[in-house]
C-alpha positions in Angstrom: 109.9 179.1 -19.3 109.5 182.1 -21.6 109.6 185.6 -20.1 108.0 188.5 -21.8 108.5 192.1 -20.8 106.7 195.2 -22.1 108.9 198.2 -22.7 107.4 201.4 -21.6 108.3 204.7 -23.1 110.2 207.0 -20.8 109.0 210.5 -20.2 111.9 211.8 -22.4 110.7 209.5 -25.3 107.1 210.8 -24.9 108.3 214.4 -24.9 110.5 213.8 -28.0 107.5 212.1 -29.8 105.2 215.0 -28.9 107.8 217.5 -30.0 108.2 215.8 -33.4 104.4 215.8 -33.9 104.2 219.5 -32.9 107.1 220.4 -35.2 105.4 218.6 -38.1 102.1 220.5 -37.5 103.9 223.8 -37.3 105.8 223.1 -40.5 102.6 222.1 -42.3 100.7 225.2 -41.0 103.7 227.4 -42.0 103.5 226.1 -45.6 99.8 226.6 -45.7 100.1 230.2 -44.4 103.0 231.0 -46.7 101.1 229.7 -49.8 98.0 231.7 -48.9 100.1 234.8 -48.4 101.8 234.3 -51.8 98.4 233.8 -53.4 96.9 236.9 -51.9 100.0 239.0 -52.7 100.1 237.9 -56.3 96.4 238.5 -56.8 96.6 241.9 -55.2 99.5 242.9 -57.3 97.8 241.6 -60.5 94.7 243.6 -59.7 96.7 246.8 -59.3 99.3 246.4 -62.1 97.4 244.3 -64.7 93.9 244.4 -66.2 91.3 241.9 -65.0 89.5 240.2 -67.9 85.9 240.2 -66.8 84.4 238.7 -70.0 86.2 235.3 -69.7 87.4 232.9 -66.9 90.0 230.2 -66.7 89.4 226.4 -67.2 88.1 226.0 -63.7 86.5 229.4 -63.2 89.7 231.3 -62.2 89.9 235.0 -62.6 91.9 236.0 -65.7 94.4 238.8 -65.9 96.1 240.4 -68.9 99.7 241.5 -68.4 101.6 244.3 -70.1 102.4 242.1 -73.1 98.7 241.2 -73.7 99.2 237.7 -72.4 96.4 236.0 -70.4 97.1 234.3 -67.0 95.5 233.1 -63.8 97.0 232.6 -60.4 96.9 229.3 -58.5 96.7 228.7 -54.7 100.5 229.0 -54.4 100.6 232.4 -56.0 102.1 231.2 -59.3 101.0 232.6 -62.6 99.7 230.2 -65.2 99.7 231.6 -68.7 96.9 230.4 -70.9 96.0 230.8 -74.6 93.0 232.9 -75.5 91.4 229.9 -77.1 91.4 228.1 -73.8 89.4 230.8 -72.0 85.7 230.1 -71.2 82.6 232.2 -70.7 81.7 232.8 -67.1 78.6 231.0 -65.7 76.3 233.6 -64.4 
């Protein structure tokens, strides 16, 4: 005769699983908030320190800034600058 037993999770195992899921969610949210903060800070700094180039946009419609060395760049969602050649700039769609 074959005996089969189901193994139930103890309360401690359930709490540990819940804590892991919560920890993952907090980590993911923290990354999202951190990236958005970096993006907003970078864009704010660029608007104050550098010139916004209103006549052209980036490859996907990004706002273009001109730094003190006359180089063009746009800022991604992580707050990182991406320098771009003048020939790659596009006219804005109005």
